[in-house]
C-alpha positions as CSV (number, residue, x, y, z in Angstrom):
1,X,-7.7,59.3,50.6
2,X,-8.2,57.9,54.1
3,X,-7.9,54.3,55.1
4,X,-11.6,54.2,55.9
5,X,-12.6,55.3,52.4
6,X,-10.2,52.6,50.9
7,X,-11.9,49.8,52.8
8,X,-15.4,50.8,51.9
9,X,-17.5,48.2,50.1
10,X,-18.4,48.7,46.4
11,X,-21.6,50.3,45.5
12,X,-24.8,48.3,44.6
13,X,-24.5,49.1,40.8
14,X,-21.4,46.8,40.5
15,X,-21.7,43.0,40.0
16,X,-19.2,40.7,41.6
17,X,-17.6,37.8,39.7
18,X,-19.3,35.3,41.9
19,X,-22.7,36.8,41.1
20,X,-22.0,36.8,37.4
21,X,-21.1,33.1,37.4
22,X,-24.2,32.2,39.3
23,X,-26.4,34.3,37.0
24,X,-25.5,32.1,33.9
25,X,-28.3,29.7,33.3
26,X,-27.6,26.0,33.4
27,X,-27.9,24.0,30.2
28,X,-31.1,22.2,29.6
29,X,-30.5,18.5,30.2
30,X,-31.2,16.5,27.0
31,X,-32.0,12.8,27.4
32,X,-29.7,10.8,25.2
33,X,-31.3,8.6,22.5
34,X,-30.6,4.9,22.9
35,X,-30.9,4.3,19.2
36,X,-28.1,6.9,18.4
37,X,-25.9,5.4,21.1
38,X,-26.4,2.0,19.6
39,X,-25.5,3.2,16.1
40,X,-22.4,4.9,17.3
41,X,-21.3,1.8,19.3
42,X,-21.9,-0.5,16.2
43,X,-20.1,1.8,13.8
44,X,-17.1,2.7,15.9
45,X,-15.1,-0.5,15.0
46,X,-15.7,0.2,11.3
47,X,-14.6,3.8,11.5
48,X,-11.3,2.9,13.2
49,X,-8.8,2.3,10.4
50,X,-6.9,-1.0,10.8
51,X,-3.3,-0.5,11.7
52,X,-0.3,-2.7,12.4
53,X,2.3,-0.5,14.0
54,X,4.8,-3.3,14.4
55,X,5.1,-3.8,10.6
56,X,8.0,-1.4,10.2
57,X,10.0,-3.3,12.9
58,X,9.9,-6.6,10.9
59,X,13.0,-7.6,9.0
60,X,13.4,-6.2,5.5
61,X,13.2,-9.7,3.9
62,X,9.8,-10.4,5.5
63,X,8.4,-7.0,4.6
64,X,9.4,-7.5,0.9
65,X,7.8,-11.0,0.9
66,X,4.6,-9.5,2.2
67,X,4.5,-6.8,-0.4
68,X,5.1,-9.4,-3.1
69,X,2.3,-11.6,-1.8
70,X,0.0,-8.6,-1.9
71,X,0.2,-8.6,-5.7
72,X,-2.9,-10.4,-7.1
73,X,-3.4,-11.6,-10.7
74,X,-5.8,-9.5,-12.7
75,X,-7.7,-10.0,-16.0
76,X,-7.5,-7.0,-18.4
77,X,-10.5,-6.9,-20.7
78,X,-10.1,-4.1,-23.2
79,X,-13.3,-2.3,-24.4
80,X,-14.0,1.0,-26.3
81,X,-14.4,4.1,-24.2
82,X,-15.3,6.5,-27.0
83,X,-17.7,6.6,-30.0
84,X,-17.6,3.4,-32.0
85,X,-16.3,3.3,-35.6
86,X,-14.8,6.8,-35.8
87,X,-11.3,8.1,-36.2
88,X,-10.7,8.4,-32.4
89,X,-11.2,4.8,-31.4
90,X,-9.9,4.5,-27.9
91,X,-9.8,1.4,-25.7
92,X,-9.3,1.1,-21.9
93,X,-8.9,-1.8,-19.5
94,X,-11.5,-2.7,-17.0
95,X,-8.6,-3.2,-14.5
96,X,-7.0,0.2,-15.3
97,X,-6.8,1.3,-11.7
98,X,-3.3,1.0,-10.3
99,X,-3.1,-1.7,-7.6
100,X,-3.1,-0.6,-4.0
101,X,0.5,-1.6,-3.5
102,X,1.5,1.6,-5.5
103,X,-0.1,3.9,-2.8
104,X,1.0,2.4,0.6
105,X,4.5,3.7,1.0
106,X,7.8,4.2,-0.7
107,X,8.9,0.6,0.0
108,X,5.7,-1.0,-1.5
109,X,5.9,1.3,-4.5
110,X,9.5,0.3,-5.2
111,X,8.4,-3.4,-5.3
112,X,5.5,-2.5,-7.5
113,X,7.7,-0.6,-10.0
114,X,10.0,-3.7,-10.3
115,X,7.1,-6.1,-11.1
116,X,4.6,-3.9,-13.0
117,X,5.0,-2.4,-16.5
118,X,3.1,0.5,-18.0
119,X,1.2,-0.5,-21.1
120,X,0.7,2.6,-23.2
121,X,0.3,2.5,-26.9
122,X,-0.2,5.4,-29.3
123,X,-0.1,4.4,-32.9
124,X,2.4,6.4,-34.9
125,X,0.9,8.6,-37.6
126,X,-2.6,8.4,-36.2
127,X,-4.7,11.2,-34.6
128,X,-4.5,11.8,-30.9
129,X,-6.8,9.8,-28.7
130,X,-6.7,6.7,-30.8
131,X,-5.1,3.6,-29.2
132,X,-5.1,2.1,-25.8
133,X,-5.2,4.1,-22.6
134,X,-2.2,3.4,-20.4
135,X,-2.5,1.1,-17.4
136,X,-0.1,-1.0,-15.2
137,X,0.0,-4.7,-15.6
138,X,2.2,-7.5,-14.2
139,X,3.6,-9.7,-17.0
140,X,4.2,-12.6,-14.5
141,X,0.5,-13.0,-13.5
142,X,-1.8,-10.7,-15.4
143,X,-3.9,-11.9,-18.4
144,X,-5.0,-9.9,-21.5
145,X,-8.6,-11.0,-22.5
146,X,-9.4,-10.2,-26.1
147,X,-13.1,-10.1,-26.5
148,X,-15.8,-8.2,-28.3
149,X,-14.5,-5.4,-30.6
150,X,-10.9,-5.8,-29.5
151,X,-11.1,-9.5,-30.4
152,X,-12.1,-8.6,-33.9
153,X,-9.3,-6.1,-34.3
154,X,-6.7,-8.7,-33.1
155,X,-8.2,-11.3,-35.4
156,X,-7.6,-9.0,-38.4
157,X,-4.2,-8.1,-37.2
158,X,-3.2,-11.8,-37.0
159,X,-4.3,-12.4,-40.5
160,X,-2.7,-9.2,-42.0
161,X,0.0,-9.9,-44.5
162,X,1.8,-6.6,-44.6
163,X,4.1,-6.0,-41.6
164,X,4.1,-2.2,-42.2
165,X,0.3,-1.9,-42.3
166,X,-0.5,-2.4,-38.6
167,X,-1.8,1.2,-38.2
168,X,-4.5,0.6,-40.8
169,X,-6.0,-2.4,-38.9
170,X,-7.1,-0.5,-35.8
171,X,-3.7,0.9,-34.9
172,X,-2.9,-1.6,-32.2
173,X,0.6,-2.5,-33.0
174,X,2.6,-5.0,-31.0
175,X,1.4,-6.2,-27.6
176,X,4.8,-6.2,-25.9
177,X,5.3,-7.8,-22.5
178,X,2.1,-9.9,-22.5
179,X,2.9,-13.6,-21.5
180,X,-0.7,-14.7,-20.9
181,X,-3.3,-13.9,-23.5
182,X,-6.9,-15.1,-23.5
183,X,-8.7,-15.2,-26.8
184,X,-12.4,-15.6,-27.2
185,X,-13.4,-19.0,-28.5
186,X,-15.6,-17.6,-31.3
187,X,-12.8,-15.3,-32.5
188,X,-10.3,-18.2,-32.3
189,X,-12.6,-20.4,-34.4
190,X,-12.8,-17.6,-37.0
191,X,-9.0,-17.3,-37.1
192,X,-8.7,-21.1,-37.7
193,X,-11.4,-21.0,-40.4
194,X,-9.9,-18.0,-42.3
195,X,-6.4,-19.3,-42.0
196,X,-4.6,-21.8,-44.2
197,X,-2.7,-24.9,-43.2
198,X,0.1,-24.4,-40.7
199,X,3.2,-23.2,-42.5
200,X,1.2,-21.8,-45.5
201,X,-0.4,-18.4,-46.1
202,X,-2.5,-17.0,-44.7
203,X,-0.8,-17.8,-41.4
204,X,-1.8,-16.2,-38.1
205,X,1.3,-14.3,-36.9
206,X,1.1,-14.7,-33.1
207,X,4.9,-14.1,-32.7
208,X,4.8,-10.7,-34.3
209,X,1.8,-9.5,-32.3
210,X,2.8,-11.2,-29.0
211,X,6.6,-11.7,-28.9
212,X,6.6,-12.7,-25.2
213,X,3.7,-15.1,-25.3
214,X,4.0,-18.1,-22.9
215,X,0.4,-19.3,-22.8
216,X,-2.6,-18.9,-25.1
217,X,-5.9,-19.3,-23.3
218,X,-9.1,-20.2,-25.2
219,X,-11.8,-18.4,-23.2
220,X,-15.4,-19.6,-23.5
221,X,-17.8,-16.7,-22.8
222,X,-21.1,-18.6,-23.1
223,X,-24.2,-16.9,-21.6
224,X,-27.8,-17.8,-22.2
225,X,-28.8,-14.1,-22.1
226,X,-27.3,-12.4,-25.2
227,X,-27.9,-8.9,-23.8
228,X,-25.9,-9.6,-20.7
229,X,-23.0,-10.9,-22.7
230,X,-23.2,-7.8,-24.9
231,X,-23.2,-5.2,-22.2
232,X,-20.4,-6.9,-20.2
233,X,-18.2,-7.4,-23.2
234,X,-18.6,-3.8,-24.4
235,X,-18.4,-2.2,-21.0
236,X,-17.3,-4.6,-18.2
237,X,-17.1,-3.5,-14.6
238,X,-13.9,-2.4,-12.9
239,X,-12.0,-5.6,-11.9
240,X,-15.1,-7.6,-12.7
241,X,-13.7,-10.2,-15.0
242,X,-12.2,-13.6,-14.0
243,X,-11.0,-16.7,-15.8
244,X,-11.9,-20.0,-14.3
245,X,-9.7,-23.0,-15.4
246,X,-11.6,-25.9,-16.9
247,X,-10.4,-29.3,-18.1
248,X,-12.7,-29.7,-21.1
249,X,-14.7,-27.1,-23.1
250,X,-18.1,-26.4,-21.8
251,X,-21.0,-27.9,-23.7
252,X,-24.5,-26.6,-24.0
253,X,-26.2,-30.0,-24.5
254,X,-26.0,-32.4,-21.6
255,X,-26.3,-35.5,-23.7
256,X,-23.1,-37.5,-23.7
257,X,-23.0,-38.3,-27.4
258,X,-23.7,-34.7,-28.4
259,X,-21.1,-33.5,-25.9
260,X,-18.5,-35.9,-27.4
261,X,-19.3,-34.6,-30.8
262,X,-18.9,-31.0,-29.8
263,X,-15.6,-31.8,-28.1
264,X,-14.2,-33.5,-31.2
265,X,-15.5,-30.6,-33.3
266,X,-13.8,-28.0,-31.1
267,X,-10.6,-30.0,-31.2
268,X,-10.6,-30.0,-35.0
269,X,-11.7,-26.3,-35.5
270,X,-9.9,-24.6,-32.6
271,X,-7.4,-26.5,-30.4
272,X,-5.7,-28.5,-33.1
273,X,-5.2,-25.6,-35.6
274,X,-4.1,-23.2,-32.8
275,X,-1.5,-25.7,-31.6
276,X,-0.1,-26.1,-35.1
277,X,0.1,-22.3,-35.6
278,X,2.0,-21.8,-32.3
279,X,4.4,-24.6,-33.1
280,X,5.1,-23.2,-36.5
281,X,5.5,-19.7,-35.3
282,X,7.5,-20.2,-32.1
283,X,9.6,-23.3,-32.9
284,X,12.8,-21.4,-33.1
285,X,12.3,-19.4,-29.9
286,X,14.5,-20.0,-26.9
287,X,11.5,-20.0,-24.6
288,X,9.8,-22.8,-26.4
289,X,6.3,-23.1,-27.9
290,X,3.5,-21.4,-25.8
291,X,1.0,-23.7,-24.0
292,X,-2.7,-23.8,-24.7
293,X,-5.2,-23.7,-21.9
294,X,-8.9,-23.5,-21.6
295,X,-10.9,-21.2,-19.3
296,X,-14.4,-19.9,-18.7
297,X,-15.1,-16.2,-18.4
298,X,-16.8,-15.3,-15.2
299,X,-18.1,-11.8,-14.5
300,X,-19.7,-10.2,-11.5
301,X,-22.9,-8.2,-11.6
302,X,-22.4,-4.7,-13.0
303,X,-25.3,-2.3,-12.5
304,X,-23.7,0.5,-14.5
305,X,-23.4,-1.8,-17.5
306,X,-27.1,-2.8,-17.2
307,X,-28.2,0.9,-17.0
308,X,-26.1,1.7,-20.0
309,X,-27.6,-1.1,-22.0
310,X,-31.1,-0.1,-21.0
311,X,-30.4,3.5,-22.0
312,X,-29.1,2.5,-25.5
313,X,-32.0,0.0,-26.0
314,X,-34.5,2.7,-25.1
315,X,-32.9,5.3,-27.4
316,X,-32.9,2.8,-30.3
317,X,-36.5,1.8,-29.7
318,X,-37.8,5.4,-29.5
319,X,-35.5,6.6,-32.3
320,X,-33.6,9.2,-30.3
321,X,-29.9,10.1,-30.8
322,X,-28.1,11.0,-27.6
323,X,-26.4,14.4,-27.5
324,X,-23.7,15.9,-25.4
325,X,-22.3,13.8,-22.5
326,X,-25.0,11.2,-23.2
327,X,-23.2,10.2,-26.4
328,X,-20.5,8.5,-24.3
329,X,-23.0,6.2,-22.7
Protein backbone atom coordinates (compact mmCIF):
# COMPACT_ATOMS: atom_id res chain seq x y z
CA UNK A 1 0.00 0.00 0.00
CA UNK A 2 1.35 3.42 -0.93
CA UNK A 3 1.67 6.32 1.44
CA UNK A 4 -0.91 8.24 -0.57
CA UNK A 5 -3.50 5.51 -0.06
CA UNK A 6 -2.74 5.40 3.69
CA UNK A 7 -3.43 9.11 4.11
CA UNK A 8 -6.72 9.04 2.24
CA UNK A 9 -9.78 10.28 4.15
CA UNK A 10 -12.48 7.79 5.19
CA UNK A 11 -15.44 7.26 2.95
CA UNK A 12 -18.78 9.01 3.47
CA UNK A 13 -20.51 5.88 4.86
CA UNK A 14 -18.48 6.02 8.11
CA UNK A 15 -19.53 8.26 11.04
CA UNK A 16 -16.89 9.95 13.12
CA UNK A 17 -16.97 9.99 16.94
CA UNK A 18 -17.54 13.73 17.02
CA UNK A 19 -20.51 13.45 14.71
CA UNK A 20 -22.03 10.63 16.82
CA UNK A 21 -21.78 12.70 19.98
CA UNK A 22 -23.38 15.69 18.31
CA UNK A 23 -26.17 13.51 16.98
CA UNK A 24 -27.40 12.56 20.50
CA UNK A 25 -30.43 14.73 21.28
CA UNK A 26 -30.26 16.94 24.31
CA UNK A 27 -32.54 16.12 27.27
CA UNK A 28 -35.75 18.05 27.46
CA UNK A 29 -35.44 20.61 30.27
CA UNK A 30 -38.02 20.03 33.00
CA UNK A 31 -38.98 22.93 35.17
CA UNK A 32 -38.58 21.99 38.83
CA UNK A 33 -41.64 22.12 41.03
CA UNK A 34 -41.35 24.57 43.91
CA UNK A 35 -43.71 22.50 46.05
CA UNK A 36 -41.53 19.39 45.68
CA UNK A 37 -38.43 21.40 46.53
CA UNK A 38 -40.11 22.78 49.63
CA UNK A 39 -41.18 19.31 50.78
CA UNK A 40 -37.65 17.96 50.36
CA UNK A 41 -36.17 20.93 52.20
CA UNK A 42 -38.58 20.53 55.12
CA UNK A 43 -38.20 16.75 55.39
CA UNK A 44 -34.41 16.62 55.06
CA UNK A 45 -33.68 17.32 58.76
CA UNK A 46 -36.13 14.61 59.80
CA UNK A 47 -34.63 12.03 57.44
CA UNK A 48 -31.15 12.56 58.78
CA UNK A 49 -30.70 10.24 61.79
CA UNK A 50 -29.38 11.98 64.89
CA UNK A 51 -25.85 11.00 65.75
CA UNK A 52 -23.27 11.83 68.37
CA UNK A 53 -19.95 10.56 67.06
CA UNK A 54 -18.01 11.75 70.11
CA UNK A 55 -19.97 9.49 72.48
CA UNK A 56 -17.44 6.66 72.15
CA UNK A 57 -14.63 9.02 73.19
CA UNK A 58 -16.25 9.80 76.55
CA UNK A 59 -14.86 8.12 79.68
CA UNK A 60 -16.31 4.73 80.50
CA UNK A 61 -17.81 5.98 83.78
CA UNK A 62 -19.76 8.72 81.99
CA UNK A 63 -21.02 6.36 79.31
CA UNK A 64 -22.24 3.86 81.89
CA UNK A 65 -24.02 6.64 83.79
CA UNK A 66 -25.75 7.72 80.59
CA UNK A 67 -26.91 4.16 79.87
CA UNK A 68 -28.27 3.82 83.40
CA UNK A 69 -30.11 7.15 83.09
CA UNK A 70 -31.70 5.90 79.86
CA UNK A 71 -33.65 3.24 81.78
CA UNK A 72 -37.14 4.58 82.46
CA UNK A 73 -39.74 3.13 84.86
CA UNK A 74 -42.58 1.23 83.24
CA UNK A 75 -45.98 -0.08 84.34
CA UNK A 76 -46.76 -3.65 83.29
CA UNK A 77 -50.49 -4.27 83.05
CA UNK A 78 -51.23 -7.92 82.33
CA UNK A 79 -54.19 -8.78 80.14
CA UNK A 80 -55.41 -11.92 78.32
CA UNK A 81 -54.15 -12.37 74.77
CA UNK A 82 -56.14 -15.53 73.91
CA UNK A 83 -59.69 -16.75 74.27
CA UNK A 84 -61.20 -16.10 77.66
CA UNK A 85 -62.16 -18.89 80.04
CA UNK A 86 -60.50 -21.80 78.26
CA UNK A 87 -57.67 -24.17 78.99
CA UNK A 88 -55.11 -22.04 77.18
CA UNK A 89 -55.42 -18.83 79.16
CA UNK A 90 -52.41 -16.68 78.34
CA UNK A 91 -51.52 -13.22 79.61
CA UNK A 92 -49.13 -10.64 78.23
CA UNK A 93 -47.84 -7.28 79.41
CA UNK A 94 -48.73 -4.06 77.64
CA UNK A 95 -45.05 -3.13 78.08
CA UNK A 96 -43.71 -6.38 76.67
CA UNK A 97 -41.35 -4.79 74.16
CA UNK A 98 -37.74 -4.83 75.26
CA UNK A 99 -36.42 -1.34 76.10
CA UNK A 100 -34.32 0.39 73.46
CA UNK A 101 -31.21 0.07 75.64
CA UNK A 102 -31.10 -3.61 74.63
CA UNK A 103 -30.60 -2.75 70.94
CA UNK A 104 -28.06 0.12 70.84
CA UNK A 105 -24.72 -1.68 71.21
CA UNK A 106 -22.93 -4.30 73.26
CA UNK A 107 -22.13 -1.88 76.09
CA UNK A 108 -25.74 -0.77 76.54
CA UNK A 109 -26.96 -4.34 76.36
CA UNK A 110 -24.54 -5.41 79.10
CA UNK A 111 -25.95 -2.67 81.35
CA UNK A 112 -29.49 -3.76 80.51
CA UNK A 113 -28.79 -7.41 81.31
CA UNK A 114 -27.45 -6.41 84.73
CA UNK A 115 -30.57 -4.41 85.64
CA UNK A 116 -33.41 -6.24 83.90
CA UNK A 117 -34.83 -9.67 84.60
CA UNK A 118 -36.76 -11.94 82.30
CA UNK A 119 -40.19 -12.72 83.70
CA UNK A 120 -41.36 -15.97 82.16
CA UNK A 121 -43.77 -18.32 83.89
CA UNK A 122 -45.08 -21.63 82.62
CA UNK A 123 -47.19 -23.46 85.20
CA UNK A 124 -45.95 -27.01 85.80
CA UNK A 125 -48.36 -29.73 84.81
CA UNK A 126 -50.51 -27.40 82.71
CA UNK A 127 -51.05 -27.38 78.92
CA UNK A 128 -48.67 -25.38 76.75
CA UNK A 129 -49.65 -21.79 76.09
CA UNK A 130 -51.11 -21.22 79.52
CA UNK A 131 -49.36 -18.72 81.75
CA UNK A 132 -47.67 -15.36 81.19
CA UNK A 133 -45.67 -14.52 78.09
CA UNK A 134 -42.11 -13.60 78.97
CA UNK A 135 -40.97 -9.99 79.07
CA UNK A 136 -38.14 -7.96 80.59
CA UNK A 137 -38.73 -5.87 83.70
CA UNK A 138 -36.54 -3.82 86.01
CA UNK A 139 -37.19 -4.79 89.66
CA UNK A 140 -35.77 -1.48 90.89
CA UNK A 141 -38.23 0.76 89.06
CA UNK A 142 -40.95 -1.20 87.20
CA UNK A 143 -44.44 -1.75 88.65
CA UNK A 144 -46.80 -4.68 88.15
CA UNK A 145 -50.42 -3.49 87.84
CA UNK A 146 -53.01 -6.14 88.69
CA UNK A 147 -56.28 -5.14 87.10
CA UNK A 148 -59.27 -6.71 85.36
CA UNK A 149 -59.09 -10.49 84.97
CA UNK A 150 -55.54 -10.79 86.31
CA UNK A 151 -56.63 -8.91 89.43
CA UNK A 152 -59.35 -11.49 90.03
CA UNK A 153 -56.89 -14.37 89.66
CA UNK A 154 -54.47 -12.79 92.11
CA UNK A 155 -57.30 -12.13 94.56
CA UNK A 156 -58.21 -15.83 94.60
CA UNK A 157 -54.54 -16.77 94.85
CA UNK A 158 -54.12 -14.58 97.92
CA UNK A 159 -57.06 -16.25 99.64
CA UNK A 160 -56.12 -19.83 98.67
CA UNK A 161 -55.41 -22.05 101.68
CA UNK A 162 -53.54 -24.89 99.97
CA UNK A 163 -49.92 -24.04 99.13
CA UNK A 164 -49.73 -26.86 96.57
CA UNK A 165 -52.88 -25.83 94.71
CA UNK A 166 -51.61 -22.74 92.90
CA UNK A 167 -51.89 -24.31 89.45
CA UNK A 168 -55.64 -24.75 89.96
CA UNK A 169 -56.25 -21.05 90.57
CA UNK A 170 -55.19 -19.80 87.16
CA UNK A 171 -51.71 -21.31 87.20
CA UNK A 172 -49.89 -18.10 88.08
CA UNK A 173 -47.53 -19.29 90.77
CA UNK A 174 -45.14 -17.02 92.60
CA UNK A 175 -44.40 -13.54 91.23
CA UNK A 176 -40.66 -13.55 91.90
CA UNK A 177 -38.63 -10.38 91.71
CA UNK A 178 -41.47 -7.86 91.86
CA UNK A 179 -40.83 -5.15 94.46
CA UNK A 180 -43.55 -2.70 93.39
CA UNK A 181 -47.03 -4.11 92.91
CA UNK A 182 -50.16 -2.04 92.20
CA UNK A 183 -53.48 -3.61 93.12
CA UNK A 184 -56.81 -2.33 91.85
CA UNK A 185 -58.77 -0.63 94.64
CA UNK A 186 -61.91 -2.65 93.94
CA UNK A 187 -59.99 -5.93 94.09
CA UNK A 188 -58.22 -4.79 97.26
CA UNK A 189 -61.56 -4.01 98.87
CA UNK A 190 -62.86 -7.48 97.98
CA UNK A 191 -59.75 -9.06 99.51
CA UNK A 192 -60.29 -7.18 102.77
CA UNK A 193 -63.99 -8.07 102.83
CA UNK A 194 -63.41 -11.77 102.14
CA UNK A 195 -60.52 -12.07 104.57
CA UNK A 196 -60.64 -12.48 108.31
CA UNK A 197 -58.97 -10.45 111.01
CA UNK A 198 -55.21 -10.07 110.66
CA UNK A 199 -53.50 -13.17 112.02
CA UNK A 200 -56.55 -15.40 111.55
CA UNK A 201 -57.75 -17.45 108.60
CA UNK A 202 -58.53 -16.70 105.87
CA UNK A 203 -55.41 -14.54 105.70
CA UNK A 204 -54.14 -12.96 102.44
CA UNK A 205 -50.72 -14.43 101.78
CA UNK A 206 -48.82 -11.62 100.13
CA UNK A 207 -45.47 -13.01 101.24
CA UNK A 208 -45.93 -16.32 99.40
CA UNK A 209 -47.10 -14.69 96.20
CA UNK A 210 -44.76 -11.65 96.31
CA UNK A 211 -41.66 -12.62 98.34
CA UNK A 212 -39.68 -9.49 97.32
CA UNK A 213 -42.47 -6.94 97.84
CA UNK A 214 -41.32 -3.50 98.99
CA UNK A 215 -44.35 -1.35 98.22
CA UNK A 216 -48.02 -2.15 97.70
CA UNK A 217 -49.82 0.49 95.65
CA UNK A 218 -53.59 0.85 95.82
CA UNK A 219 -54.52 1.99 92.30
CA UNK A 220 -57.77 3.85 91.65
CA UNK A 221 -59.02 3.23 88.13
CA UNK A 222 -62.08 5.45 88.15
CA UNK A 223 -63.60 6.44 84.83
CA UNK A 224 -67.03 7.86 84.11
CA UNK A 225 -67.26 5.83 80.90
CA UNK A 226 -67.52 2.18 81.78
CA UNK A 227 -66.79 0.97 78.25
CA UNK A 228 -63.55 2.95 78.16
CA UNK A 229 -62.41 1.38 81.41
CA UNK A 230 -63.40 -2.06 80.12
CA UNK A 231 -61.53 -1.91 76.83
CA UNK A 232 -58.39 -0.41 78.37
CA UNK A 233 -58.25 -2.93 81.19
CA UNK A 234 -58.80 -5.90 78.87
CA UNK A 235 -56.50 -4.74 76.08
CA UNK A 236 -54.40 -1.72 77.06
CA UNK A 237 -52.10 -0.03 74.59
CA UNK A 238 -48.37 -0.67 74.39
CA UNK A 239 -46.68 1.41 77.11
CA UNK A 240 -49.97 3.21 77.57
CA UNK A 241 -50.42 2.90 81.35
CA UNK A 242 -49.06 5.23 84.01
CA UNK A 243 -49.51 5.59 87.76
CA UNK A 244 -49.86 9.10 89.16
CA UNK A 245 -49.09 9.50 92.86
CA UNK A 246 -51.82 11.12 94.93
CA UNK A 247 -51.96 12.06 98.59
CA UNK A 248 -55.57 11.09 99.30
CA UNK A 249 -57.95 8.73 97.51
CA UNK A 250 -59.97 10.35 94.72
CA UNK A 251 -63.60 11.02 95.52
CA UNK A 252 -66.49 11.25 93.11
CA UNK A 253 -68.58 13.67 95.19
CA UNK A 254 -67.10 17.12 95.62
CA UNK A 255 -68.97 17.81 98.84
CA UNK A 256 -66.55 18.01 101.78
CA UNK A 257 -68.68 16.04 104.20
CA UNK A 258 -69.29 13.27 101.70
CA UNK A 259 -65.61 13.24 100.77
CA UNK A 260 -64.62 12.88 104.41
CA UNK A 261 -67.02 9.98 104.81
CA UNK A 262 -65.63 8.24 101.75
CA UNK A 263 -62.09 8.74 103.02
CA UNK A 264 -62.94 7.22 106.38
CA UNK A 265 -64.75 4.35 104.69
CA UNK A 266 -61.78 3.58 102.44
CA UNK A 267 -59.43 3.69 105.40
CA UNK A 268 -61.59 1.14 107.23
CA UNK A 269 -62.21 -1.17 104.27
CA UNK A 270 -58.95 -0.96 102.31
CA UNK A 271 -55.95 0.82 103.82
CA UNK A 272 -56.31 -0.31 107.42
CA UNK A 273 -56.83 -4.02 106.70
CA UNK A 274 -54.11 -4.09 104.04
CA UNK A 275 -51.61 -2.51 106.41
CA UNK A 276 -52.46 -5.09 109.08
CA UNK A 277 -52.09 -7.97 106.61
CA UNK A 278 -48.67 -6.75 105.47
CA UNK A 279 -47.45 -6.26 109.03
CA UNK A 280 -48.60 -9.74 110.00
CA UNK A 281 -47.07 -11.38 106.91
CA UNK A 282 -43.72 -9.55 106.65
CA UNK A 283 -42.94 -8.82 110.30
CA UNK A 284 -40.08 -11.34 110.39
CA UNK A 285 -38.51 -10.27 107.09
CA UNK A 286 -35.09 -8.60 107.08
CA UNK A 287 -36.29 -6.01 104.57
CA UNK A 288 -39.09 -4.85 106.82
CA UNK A 289 -42.79 -4.41 106.20
CA UNK A 290 -43.72 -3.13 102.71
CA UNK A 291 -45.09 0.39 102.43
CA UNK A 292 -48.56 1.29 101.18
CA UNK A 293 -48.98 4.01 98.56
CA UNK A 294 -51.92 5.44 96.63
CA UNK A 295 -51.95 6.14 92.90
CA UNK A 296 -54.34 6.94 90.09
CA UNK A 297 -54.30 4.98 86.84
CA UNK A 298 -53.74 7.15 83.79
CA UNK A 299 -54.02 5.77 80.27
CA UNK A 300 -53.39 7.34 76.91
CA UNK A 301 -55.83 7.02 74.05
CA UNK A 302 -55.73 3.68 72.31
CA UNK A 303 -57.46 3.46 68.93
CA UNK A 304 -56.91 -0.28 68.60
CA UNK A 305 -58.71 -0.92 71.86
CA UNK A 306 -61.64 1.25 70.77
CA UNK A 307 -61.95 -0.64 67.48
CA UNK A 308 -61.77 -3.96 69.29
CA UNK A 309 -64.48 -2.93 71.71
CA UNK A 310 -66.71 -1.67 68.87
CA UNK A 311 -66.21 -4.95 66.99
CA UNK A 312 -67.16 -7.06 70.00
CA UNK A 313 -70.14 -4.84 70.80
CA UNK A 314 -71.41 -5.08 67.22
CA UNK A 315 -71.05 -8.88 67.14
CA UNK A 316 -72.89 -9.17 70.43
CA UNK A 317 -75.71 -6.90 69.23
CA UNK A 318 -76.14 -8.69 65.90
CA UNK A 319 -75.67 -12.14 67.41
CA UNK A 320 -72.64 -13.16 65.36
CA UNK A 321 -69.78 -15.35 66.53
CA UNK A 322 -66.40 -14.35 65.08
CA UNK A 323 -64.48 -17.12 63.34
CA UNK A 324 -60.88 -17.62 62.31
CA UNK A 325 -58.48 -14.82 63.10
CA UNK A 326 -61.36 -12.60 64.23
CA UNK A 327 -61.81 -14.79 67.32
CA UNK A 328 -58.67 -13.19 68.78
CA UNK A 329 -60.17 -9.72 68.61
